[in-house]
C-alpha positions, 0 to 999 in steps of 0.5 A: 500500499505504501507503493500505491500511496507514494505513486499517487502523491507523485502523480497528483502533486499536493494530493492527500491519501486516506487509507484503511484495511478496506479502503484507499482514497485519493483526494486532489489538492483542492479536496476533490475525491479522485479515486476510490478503492475498496476491498471486496469479500474475497479481500481483493482491491476493487476500483469503485471510482467509476461507480462512485462517479469520480473523475479518475481511475486506479492507474499505476502506470509509470510516470517520469522519474523527474516528476517523482518527489516522494519515495519509500525508504525502509517502509516510510514515505520520504521526500526524494533527495532531488525533490526540490529540483523535480518539483520544477521539472514535473510541470512539463509532464502535467495536464489538468493537475496530474502527471501524465504517464510515460506511455501517454507522453510518448504516445502524444509525441512529447517525450521519449523515455528510457527503461527507467522512465528518464527522459531520453529526448524532449520531442516538443517543438522549441518555443518560437521567439 
């Protein structure tokens, strides 16, 4: 669960995560409910977001390494050593308040990534003066 929590803290900057033994919820920086997971009778996690009319879905697709400001160390969530630098960098990977996945950014022909989700090449058109 810590890995899910850190993923969502990185994917939705400023978000909060509420979790218990049977629920996992992600809220935006503004407090809007984004994602709702519940355990079913068999003990499996089920994404209830769509059924609850929430705008997002449970998605653990890889996001760019340069957008990750938190990590798990010894079972605890801590700020990455490079978080100060990455907070400024992640803006270029964001749309609508969330960091897009490497797959989405590659398919949109914005960036190419290596196998460790680091930017290999920026494909965006250079700014015109």
